[in-house]
N, C-alpha and C positions, 0 to 999 in steps of 0.2 A: 594511522587513519583517525580522524577526529570522531567524536560521538555523532555529530551532525552528519558527517559523511556516511557513517555506518547506518544511521536511520534512513538517509536518502537511498542507500543501496537496498534496504529492506522495502522501501516504498516502491522502487523499481521492480523488485522481485514479486511483491504482492500484486502489483498492477499486471505483470506478465501472467501470473496465475489467474487473475480475473479474466484477462483476454482469452486465455486458453479455455477456461470454463465456458465463456460466452461462445467461443468457436465450437466446443463440443455440444452445446445446447442447440445449435442450429441443425435443423432437419432439412433434407432436400425439399420437402413439401411446404416448408415455411413454419412448421410447428416447432415448439420448443420443448425440450426435455426438462421438466421442473427441477430435478435434483441439481443439474448443472447450472440452471439459472440461479438457484438458491446459493450454490457455492460461489458463483460469480459475484453475487451481491455481498456475500460475506467477505470475500477477498477485497472487493472494492471498498467496503467500509473499513477494513483493517488498514488498507493503503491510505485512506483519507485520514484516519486517526493517527497513523504513524507520521504522515506528512505534517499534521498539525503539531505533533510532539517535536518533530525535528525543528520546526520554526520556533517553538518555545525554547528549546535547548540552544539554538543559535542566538536568540535574543538574550537569554540569560548569560550565555558565554560572553557576548559582546559587552553587557553591562558589568559583569564581574571581572572580566579580563582573564578568566581562566576556564579550563575545560570542565563541563558538567557531565555527570554520569547519566545515561539514559534511564 
């Protein structure tokens, strides 16, 4: 598995964690549980940053012709 593929898998995992936290934050009356909302935001930010890093690794790999370490 390439470094880019590993980073992409992390993005998918982090996104699923964010989705789970958003789901847990939902209350039947429409209110939100703040700790879950904060966790969802953190997982989302981590997914976004990892996705950006994956793109950088893919681009560097393309230009260098060899695999880059994450």
